[in-house]
Kinemage of the C-alpha trace (Angstrom):
@kinemage 1
@onewidth
@group {chain A} dominant
@subgroup {mainchain}
@vectorlist {calphas} color= white
{ca met a 1} P 0.000 0.000 0.000
{ca gly a 2} L 1.466 3.343 -1.065
{ca arg a 3} L 0.946 6.903 0.042
{ca cys a 4} L -2.471 8.604 -0.052
{ca ile a 5} L -2.563 12.222 -1.197
{ca gly a 6} L -5.524 14.537 -0.596
{ca ile a 7} L -5.979 17.683 -2.706
{ca asp a 8} L -8.255 20.648 -2.034
{ca leu a 9} L -8.528 22.155 -5.524
{ca his a 10} L -9.333 25.797 -6.292
{ca arg a 11} L -8.939 28.097 -9.282
{ca lys a 12} L -5.773 29.907 -8.132
{ca arg a 13} L -4.099 27.302 -5.923
{ca phe a 14} L -4.512 23.814 -4.491
{ca ser a 15} L -3.540 22.444 -1.097
{ca val a 16} L -1.884 19.024 -0.839
{ca cys a 17} L -1.624 16.669 2.148
{ca val a 18} L 0.545 13.553 1.777
{ca leu a 19} L 0.028 10.630 4.181
{ca asp a 20} L 2.611 7.866 4.336
{ca glu a 21} L 1.773 4.167 4.525
{ca glu a 22} L 1.359 4.393 8.310
{ca gly a 23} L -1.153 7.238 8.059
{ca glu a 24} L 1.261 9.888 9.313
{ca ile a 25} L 1.454 13.291 7.654
{ca glu a 26} L 4.515 13.367 5.441
{ca val a 27} L 4.112 16.851 3.998
{ca glu a 28} L 1.490 19.595 3.613
{ca val a 29} L 2.103 22.137 0.884
{ca glu a 30} L 0.329 24.482 -1.568
{ca tyr a 31} L 0.848 24.767 -5.319
{ca glu a 32} L -0.299 27.293 -7.882
{ca thr a 33} L -3.146 26.077 -10.098
{ca ser a 34} L -1.237 26.476 -13.352
{ca arg a 35} L 0.721 24.324 -15.760
{ca arg a 36} L 3.934 25.050 -13.864
{ca gly a 37} L 2.340 24.292 -10.489
{ca val a 38} L 0.865 20.995 -11.694
{ca glu a 39} L 4.218 19.959 -13.207
{ca arg a 40} L 5.979 20.704 -9.915
{ca phe a 41} L 3.410 18.555 -8.106
{ca arg a 42} L 3.724 15.726 -10.659
{ca glu a 43} L 7.469 15.531 -10.009
{ca thr a 44} L 6.796 14.602 -6.371
{ca leu a 45} L 4.503 11.670 -7.189
{ca lys a 46} L 5.342 7.965 -7.093
{ca gly a 47} L 3.863 5.113 -9.084
{ca thr a 48} L 2.288 3.578 -5.959
{ca asp a 49} L 0.480 6.758 -4.826
{ca thr a 50} L -3.291 7.250 -4.602
{ca val a 51} L -4.572 10.799 -5.211
{ca val a 52} L -7.987 11.996 -3.980
{ca phe a 53} L -9.811 15.250 -4.742
{ca glu a 54} L -13.432 16.348 -5.055
{ca val a 55} L -15.197 16.917 -8.352
{ca ser a 56} L -15.203 20.511 -9.633
{ca glu a 57} L -14.801 22.421 -12.873
{ca leu a 58} L -11.048 21.657 -12.877
{ca ala a 59} L -11.219 18.097 -11.533
{ca phe a 60} L -11.300 16.158 -14.806
{ca ala a 61} L -8.421 18.170 -16.287
{ca leu a 62} L -6.321 17.456 -13.182
{ca his a 63} L -7.342 13.794 -13.383
{ca asp a 64} L -5.983 13.585 -16.942
{ca ala a 65} L -2.739 15.269 -15.885
{ca leu a 66} L -2.092 12.856 -12.980
{ca val a 67} L -3.532 9.507 -14.027
{ca ser a 68} L -0.382 8.375 -15.855
{ca arg a 69} L 1.921 9.123 -12.911
{ca val a 70} L 0.188 7.333 -10.009
{ca met a 71} L -1.469 4.026 -9.242
{ca arg a 72} L -4.958 5.526 -8.873
{ca val a 73} L -6.740 8.889 -9.093
{ca ile a 74} L -10.055 9.129 -7.201
{ca val a 75} L -12.497 11.923 -8.034
{ca ala a 76} L -14.833 12.129 -5.030
{ca asp a 77} L -18.487 13.115 -4.871
{ca pro a 78} L -18.624 15.957 -2.298
{ca ala a 79} L -22.328 15.362 -1.622
{ca lys a 80} L -21.656 11.776 -0.497
{ca thr a 81} L -18.247 12.216 1.110
{ca arg a 82} L -18.440 12.114 4.894
{ca glu a 83} L -18.928 15.590 6.312
{ca arg a 84} L -16.607 17.062 8.927
{ca ser a 85} L -17.644 16.943 12.570
{ca ser a 86} L -19.749 19.750 14.013
{ca gly a 87} L -17.582 22.626 15.205
{ca glu a 88} L -14.480 21.479 13.312
{ca pro a 89} L -12.679 24.387 11.599
{ca lys a 90} L -12.803 24.688 7.804
{ca thr a 91} L -9.552 25.459 5.949
{ca asp a 92} L -8.043 24.284 2.666
{ca arg a 93} L -5.227 22.506 4.513
{ca leu a 94} L -7.679 20.633 6.763
{ca asp a 95} L -9.903 19.723 3.816
{ca ala a 96} L -6.921 18.201 1.978
{ca arg a 97} L -5.991 16.277 5.135
{ca arg a 98} L -9.565 15.031 5.536
{ca leu a 99} L -9.695 13.787 1.923
{ca ala a 100} L -6.363 12.012 2.338
{ca arg a 101} L -7.542 10.192 5.476
{ca leu a 102} L -10.895 9.248 3.932
{ca gly a 103} L -9.103 7.956 0.842
{ca gln a 104} L -6.732 5.881 2.950
{ca asp a 105} L -9.667 4.441 4.927
{ca lys a 106} L -11.574 3.807 1.664
{ca his a 107} L -14.552 5.945 2.745
{ca ile a 108} L -14.705 7.925 -0.506
{ca ala a 109} L -17.764 7.959 -2.795
{ca glu a 110} L -16.148 7.971 -6.238
{ca val a 111} L -17.693 9.546 -9.350
{ca trp a 112} L -17.367 8.177 -12.864
{ca val a 113} L -14.845 10.070 -14.992
{ca pro a 114} L -16.174 10.544 -18.550
{ca asp a 115} L -13.934 10.376 -21.590
{ca pro a 116} L -13.034 13.626 -23.420
{ca glu a 117} L -15.664 13.109 -26.145
{ca thr a 118} L -18.424 12.694 -23.551
{ca arg a 119} L -17.227 15.812 -21.746
{ca arg a 120} L -17.439 17.861 -24.951
{ca leu a 121} L -20.955 16.557 -25.555
{ca arg a 122} L -21.925 17.573 -22.005
{ca glu a 123} L -20.519 21.064 -22.572
{ca leu a 124} L -22.588 21.486 -25.748
{ca val a 125} L -25.714 20.288 -23.940
{ca arg a 126} L -25.056 22.718 -21.081
{ca phe a 127} L -24.495 25.605 -23.520
{ca his a 128} L -27.735 24.723 -25.341
{ca gln a 129} L -29.616 24.857 -22.028
{ca gln a 130} L -28.088 28.247 -21.197
{ca leu a 131} L -29.173 29.645 -24.579
{ca thr a 132} L -32.672 28.301 -23.988
{ca asn a 133} L -32.803 30.023 -20.603
{ca ile a 134} L -31.701 33.337 -22.133
{ca ser a 135} L -34.294 33.127 -24.916
{ca thr a 136} L -37.054 32.261 -22.456
{ca lys a 137} L -36.100 35.063 -20.071
{ca met a 138} L -36.047 37.712 -22.828
{ca ser a 139} L -39.349 36.450 -24.237
{ca asn a 140} L -40.929 36.725 -20.788
{ca ile a 141} L -39.658 40.297 -20.455
{ca glu a 142} L -41.129 41.266 -23.826
{ca tyr a 143} L -44.424 39.583 -22.942
{ca ala a 144} L -44.589 41.478 -19.629
{ca lys a 145} L -43.939 44.798 -21.386
{ca gly a 146} L -46.629 44.072 -23.954
{ca ala a 147} L -49.100 43.117 -21.242
{ca cys a 148} L -48.413 46.396 -19.414
{ca arg a 149} L -48.889 48.446 -22.588
{ca ser a 150} L -52.133 46.653 -23.432
{ca ile a 151} L -53.762 47.916 -20.223
{ca gly a 152} L -52.285 51.395 -20.471
{ca leu a 153} L -49.435 51.012 -17.990
{ca ser a 154} L -45.797 51.733 -18.722
{ca gly a 155} L -44.563 49.823 -15.690
{ca pro a 156} L -41.444 50.622 -13.668
{ca gly a 157} L -38.144 50.227 -15.451
{ca leu a 158} L -34.633 51.544 -15.799
{ca trp a 159} L -34.627 54.944 -17.543
{ca ser a 160} L -38.401 54.704 -18.071
{ca asn a 161} L -38.610 58.526 -18.267
{ca asp a 162} L -35.828 58.788 -20.858
{ca arg a 163} L -37.183 57.568 -24.216
{ca glu a 164} L -33.779 57.402 -25.926
{ca lys a 165} L -32.169 55.304 -23.205
{ca ala a 166} L -35.253 53.128 -22.851
{ca glu a 167} L -35.231 52.388 -26.600
{ca leu a 168} L -31.509 51.616 -26.428
{ca leu a 169} L -32.158 49.139 -23.624
{ca glu a 170} L -34.998 47.473 -25.535
{ca asp a 171} L -32.873 47.184 -28.688
{ca ala a 172} L -30.082 45.579 -26.675
{ca gly a 173} L -32.534 43.068 -25.206
{ca arg a 174} L -33.890 42.154 -28.626
{ca glu a 175} L -30.369 41.698 -29.999
{ca val a 176} L -29.446 39.394 -27.125
{ca ala a 177} L -32.601 37.332 -27.628
{ca glu a 178} L -32.105 37.119 -31.399
{ca ser a 179} L -28.453 36.117 -31.006
{ca ala a 180} L -29.386 33.413 -28.491
{ca arg a 181} L -32.052 32.039 -30.833
{ca lys a 182} L -29.612 31.908 -33.763
{ca gln a 183} L -26.931 30.173 -31.720
{ca lys a 184} L -29.499 27.703 -30.398
{ca ala a 185} L -30.643 26.933 -33.955
{ca arg a 186} L -27.033 26.269 -34.948
{ca leu a 187} L -26.609 23.931 -31.988
{ca asp a 188} L -29.845 22.116 -32.868
{ca ala a 189} L -28.476 21.532 -36.372
{ca met a 190} L -25.185 20.266 -34.901
{ca phe a 191} L -27.041 17.830 -32.635
{ca ala a 192} L -29.123 16.593 -35.582
{ca asp a 193} L -26.025 16.069 -37.744
{ca trp a 194} L -24.295 14.218 -34.894
{ca ala a 195} L -27.346 12.078 -34.110
{ca val a 196} L -27.945 10.698 -37.618
{ca lys a 197} L -24.246 9.756 -37.897
{ca thr a 198} L -23.876 8.164 -34.448
{ca pro a 199} L -25.132 4.572 -33.992
{ca glu a 200} L -25.908 5.015 -30.286
{ca ala a 201} L -28.004 8.122 -30.960
{ca leu a 202} L -29.855 6.420 -33.826
{ca leu a 203} L -30.628 3.516 -31.512
{ca ala a 204} L -31.970 5.843 -28.799
{ca met a 205} L -34.160 7.668 -31.324
{ca arg a 206} L -35.971 4.420 -32.096
{ca his a 207} L -38.040 5.175 -28.982
{ca ala a 208} L -40.996 7.504 -29.319
{ca gly a 209} L -40.344 11.054 -28.110
{ca val a 210} L -36.553 10.823 -28.354
{ca gly a 211} L -35.040 13.261 -30.837
{ca pro a 212} L -31.457 14.405 -31.494
{ca trp a 213} L -31.286 16.723 -28.470
{ca val a 214} L -32.721 14.177 -26.029
{ca ala a 215} L -30.369 11.526 -27.420
{ca ala a 216} L -27.408 13.872 -26.923
{ca val a 217} L -28.428 14.593 -23.322
{ca val a 218} L -28.921 10.904 -22.481
{ca ile a 219} L -25.676 9.719 -24.074
{ca gly a 220} L -23.710 12.662 -22.687
{ca ala a 221} L -25.012 12.136 -19.153
{ca ala a 222} L -24.845 8.329 -19.083
{ca gly a 223} L -21.664 7.811 -21.084
{ca glu a 224} L -21.256 4.041 -20.925
{ca met a 225} L -24.804 2.877 -20.228
{ca gly a 226} L -23.601 -0.568 -19.176
{ca arg a 227} L -21.842 0.892 -16.128
{ca phe a 228} L -25.190 1.091 -14.301
{ca gly a 229} L -25.600 -2.675 -14.239
{ca arg a 230} L -29.395 -2.617 -14.324
{ca ala a 231} L -32.234 -0.386 -15.455
{ca gln a 232} L -33.143 0.646 -11.898
{ca gly a 233} L -29.610 1.967 -11.438
{ca phe a 234} L -29.953 4.287 -14.434
{ca ala a 235} L -33.422 5.377 -13.271
{ca ser a 236} L -31.938 6.266 -9.878
{ca tyr a 237} L -29.176 8.227 -11.623
{ca thr a 238} L -31.795 10.353 -13.398
{ca gly a 239} L -33.304 11.384 -10.056
{ca leu a 240} L -36.808 10.407 -11.221
{ca val a 241} L -37.308 7.694 -8.584
{ca pro a 242} L -39.174 8.425 -5.314
{ca arg a 243} L -37.424 8.786 -1.987
{ca val a 244} L -37.831 5.742 0.258
{ca his a 245} L -37.817 5.733 4.052
{ca gln a 246} L -38.212 2.223 5.461
{ca ser a 247} L -37.880 1.242 9.104
{ca gly a 248} L -39.361 -1.854 10.680
{ca glu a 249} L -42.842 -2.439 9.308
{ca gly a 250} L -43.252 1.087 7.980
{ca cys a 251} L -42.265 2.160 4.471
{ca his a 252} L -42.847 5.671 3.116
{ca his a 253} L -42.316 6.836 -0.468
{ca gly a 254} L -41.820 10.569 -0.913
{ca arg a 255} L -41.041 12.963 -3.731
{ca ile a 256} L -38.460 12.182 -6.404
{ca thr a 257} L -34.821 12.362 -5.331
{ca lys a 258} L -33.677 14.802 -8.082
{ca ala a 259} L -30.246 13.200 -7.935
{ca gly a 260} L -27.921 13.226 -10.928
{ca arg a 261} L -27.862 15.719 -13.765
{ca lys a 262} L -30.677 18.265 -13.987
{ca glu a 263} L -30.610 18.477 -17.797
{ca leu a 264} L -31.138 14.699 -18.010
{ca arg a 265} L -34.369 14.883 -16.009
{ca his a 266} L -35.514 17.856 -18.079
{ca ala a 267} L -34.829 16.023 -21.349
{ca leu a 268} L -36.609 12.839 -20.239
{ca val a 269} L -39.682 14.814 -19.151
{ca gln a 270} L -39.730 16.611 -22.516
{ca ala a 271} L -39.443 13.224 -24.252
{ca ala a 272} L -42.319 11.927 -22.114
{ca trp a 273} L -44.638 14.776 -23.162
{ca ser a 274} L -43.841 14.030 -26.806
{ca ala a 275} L -44.182 10.258 -26.374
{ca val a 276} L -47.640 10.346 -24.757
{ca arg a 277} L -48.935 12.090 -27.891
{ca ser a 278} L -47.632 9.419 -30.284
{ca asp a 279} L -47.409 6.159 -28.304
{ca pro a 280} L -50.845 4.644 -27.475
{ca ala a 281} L -49.534 2.513 -24.582
{ca leu a 282} L -47.768 5.434 -22.897
{ca lys a 283} L -50.787 7.660 -23.518
{ca ser a 284} L -53.032 5.121 -21.797
{ca ser a 285} L -50.620 4.841 -18.833
{ca phe a 286} L -50.412 8.629 -18.541
{ca lys a 287} L -54.208 9.036 -18.454
{ca arg a 288} L -54.604 6.231 -15.918
{ca ile a 289} L -52.063 7.753 -13.496
{ca ala a 290} L -53.224 11.323 -14.093
{ca arg a 291} L -56.798 10.507 -13.061
{ca thr a 292} L -55.722 9.825 -9.483
{ca arg a 293} L -52.404 11.634 -9.033
{ca gly a 294} L -52.422 14.548 -11.479
{ca asp a 295} L -50.581 15.356 -14.708
{ca gly a 296} L -47.297 16.300 -13.009
{ca lys a 297} L -46.746 12.983 -11.255
{ca ala a 298} L -48.067 11.091 -14.262
{ca ile a 299} L -45.540 12.608 -16.662
{ca val a 300} L -42.703 11.931 -14.206
{ca ala a 301} L -43.778 8.270 -14.094
{ca ile a 302} L -43.724 8.135 -17.912
{ca ala a 303} L -40.278 9.781 -17.969
{ca arg a 304} L -39.017 7.162 -15.508
{ca lys a 305} L -40.435 4.396 -17.698
{ca ile a 306} L -38.674 5.869 -20.754
{ca ala a 307} L -35.398 5.939 -18.788
{ca thr a 308} L -35.638 2.219 -17.986
{ca arg a 309} L -36.581 1.439 -21.582
{ca leu a 310} L -33.583 3.377 -22.886
{ca trp a 311} L -31.284 1.388 -20.607
{ca his a 312} L -32.583 -1.884 -22.099
{ca leu a 313} L -32.405 -0.440 -25.602
{ca met a 314} L -28.808 0.798 -25.244
{ca thr a 315} L -27.507 -2.337 -23.504
{ca glu a 316} L -29.570 -5.133 -25.075
{ca gly a 317} L -30.583 -3.654 -28.432
{ca his a 318} L -34.335 -4.010 -27.827
{ca cys a 319} L -37.064 -2.705 -25.530
{ca asp a 320} L -40.817 -2.235 -25.425
{ca gly a 321} L -42.380 0.681 -27.270
{ca leu a 322} L -40.058 0.928 -30.268
{ca met a 323} L -41.326 2.916 -33.228
{ca pro a 324} L -42.389 0.921 -36.298
{ca asp a 325} L -39.700 0.725 -38.986
{ca glu a 326} L -41.665 2.913 -41.394
{ca ala a 327} L -42.298 5.612 -38.795
{ca phe a 328} L -38.655 5.601 -37.713
{ca ala a 329} L -37.443 5.881 -41.309
{ca leu a 330} L -39.724 8.892 -41.852
{ca lys a 331} L -38.463 10.436 -38.600
{ca ile a 332} L -34.824 10.179 -39.710
{ca lys a 333} L -35.628 11.484 -43.203
{ca arg a 334} L -37.426 14.483 -41.700
{ca ile a 335} L -34.436 15.282 -39.467
{ca ile a 336} L -32.067 15.052 -42.430
{ca arg a 337} L -34.314 17.201 -44.634
{ca asp a 338} L -35.092 19.900 -42.063
{ca asn a 339} L -31.438 20.353 -41.080
{ca his a 340} L -29.972 20.009 -44.614
{ca ile a 341} L -27.671 17.179 -43.556
{ca glu a 342} L -25.405 15.479 -46.068
{ca ile a 343} L -24.889 11.800 -45.284
{ca pro a 344} L -21.479 10.395 -46.375
{ca ser a 345} L -21.623 7.032 -48.113
{ca his a 346} L -19.812 5.239 -45.265
{ca his a 347} L -22.594 6.244 -42.815
{ca glu a 348} L -25.490 4.920 -44.931
{ca pro a 349} L -25.053 1.241 -43.896
{ca thr a 350} L -25.135 2.268 -40.231
{ca ile a 351} L -28.411 4.170 -40.630
{ca ala a 352} L -29.943 1.327 -42.636
{ca thr a 353} L -28.896 -1.263 -40.038
{ca thr a 354} L -30.372 0.774 -37.180
{ca ala a 355} L -33.598 1.500 -39.073
{ca asn a 356} L -34.176 -2.204 -39.729
{ca leu a 357} L -33.692 -3.471 -36.151
{ca arg a 358} L -36.162 -6.222 -35.424
{ca lys a 359} L -39.035 -5.475 -33.096
{ca val a 360} L -39.099 -6.993 -29.631
{ca asp a 361} L -40.573 -10.489 -29.339
{ca lys a 362} L -43.383 -9.756 -26.883
{ca his a 363} L -43.927 -13.424 -26.055
{ca lys a 364} L -40.285 -13.957 -25.022
{ca ser a 365} L -39.575 -10.621 -23.352
{ca gly a 366} L -39.458 -10.607 -19.569
{ca glu a 367} L -41.031 -8.251 -17.083
{ca lys a 368} L -40.346 -4.527 -16.866
{ca gly a 369} L -39.391 -4.248 -20.499
{ca arg a 370} L -36.559 -6.804 -20.403
{ca cys a 371} L -35.945 -8.108 -23.886
{ca lys a 372} L -33.883 -10.780 -25.544
{ca gln a 373} L -30.486 -9.984 -26.973
{ca ala a 374} L -30.512 -8.324 -30.381
{ca arg a 375} L -29.715 -10.666 -33.258
{ca glu a 376} L -28.238 -7.907 -35.405
{ca pro a 377} L -24.474 -7.273 -35.521
{ca ser a 378} L -23.033 -4.586 -33.260
{ca leu a 379} L -23.809 -1.038 -34.325
{ca cys a 380} L -20.277 0.118 -34.979
{ca arg a 381} L -19.583 2.693 -37.671
{ca gln a 382} L -19.056 0.768 -40.867
{ca gly a 383} L -16.370 2.033 -43.183
{ca asp a 384} L -15.144 4.849 -40.902
{ca pro a 385} L -11.475 5.667 -41.511
C-alpha cells in the first residue's frame, strides 16, 4: 500500500496533504493552479500513490494530468463524502488532510470520470440549455412589457422617463434574444447532424419522443450505459425515482430524489410529453395515473419508464415501445431534410442497419421491459477511416 494524497482544488491554488503508509502526515504544501504548479506537483509523485480530490470544474483536467503518474486517481463526490464533525474548523489545509484520510480508509464515494468526447458533448448540452434560458427570459420580459402596454401602464423600469435610453435598452434586449435564438438553432443543427451519424443516438431515437437533443443529453449524461448494471440503477441516476424511508414495518415513499444531472431529467420529461402524444400505450398509462395523481406525477412516471426502456435499448438492443420501422425511417428522413444534412456514403449502412432493427418479441420478453439480446451485428460505424 502506497501513500495517499488529498488535494483541495481551487482556481488559483490547491492544497496538498501527503500521508505515508502508516497514516502519518509526510508533507502539507500548496501549489499554484497552473501548468507550472501541476508539473511541480507531478514531479513529487510515485507510481504507488493514490490521489484523492473532489469533483469541480477543474477536476477532470487534473485527473488527466495525474492519471499516468500514479497508481490511482479518485475523483470524489462531495455530496456523499463524509462531512466534517460539528464545530471542526474549515480550511483548505484541513480539507486536503480530511480527503487524504478518507481515501486511505476507503470511505470515498467515487464519481465516474467521462472520456473527453463525452465531456465535450456535455458542454454542448449545457451551452444549449443556457441559450434556452436566455431566450425564455427575454421572451418573458417582452411579454410582460406588452401586457403592461395593453392595459395602459408603462410599468417601472430603468430609464423609463428617458425615451432614448429606454429604446436603447430594448434594442439591446432584442439583440441578445435574437443572437441566443440563432446560436441555439445552430446547436440544434449540430445535434441533428451528430445524431444521424452516431449509432448510439440512432438507436436511442428508435423510442418515441426521443429526438437528437434528447439523445445527446442521455448519451452525454450516461456515457457508458452498461456501467449502471441494471435499469433501476440508471433510473436512480436520473433522479426520477421516489425517496424511500423504510424502518421496521413502515415504508414511506416521498417525492423524487432529483439526484444526478438536472438536464437529463428535463430532457426525459420533454421526451415523455412528446411520447404520450404518439405512443398509445404510454398515452393510456399517462391518463390512468393522471386521473388519481395529477398530470405532473403522471408525466414523471412516464419519464421514468422511458429511462428504464432506454437502458434496455442501449444495452440489449431491444425494448418495449419501439417505433415501427416505417415511422422511424420517416423520422430520420425528416431530421435530415429539415437540417440540410449530407450523409457520407460510409454512414449509410449504419443508418440502414439501425432502421431495420427487429421489433421486440413480446412473447419472449421478460417483465419490466426486459428483452432478448438483439440478433443484429453490433452497431459500430461501418467504413469509418
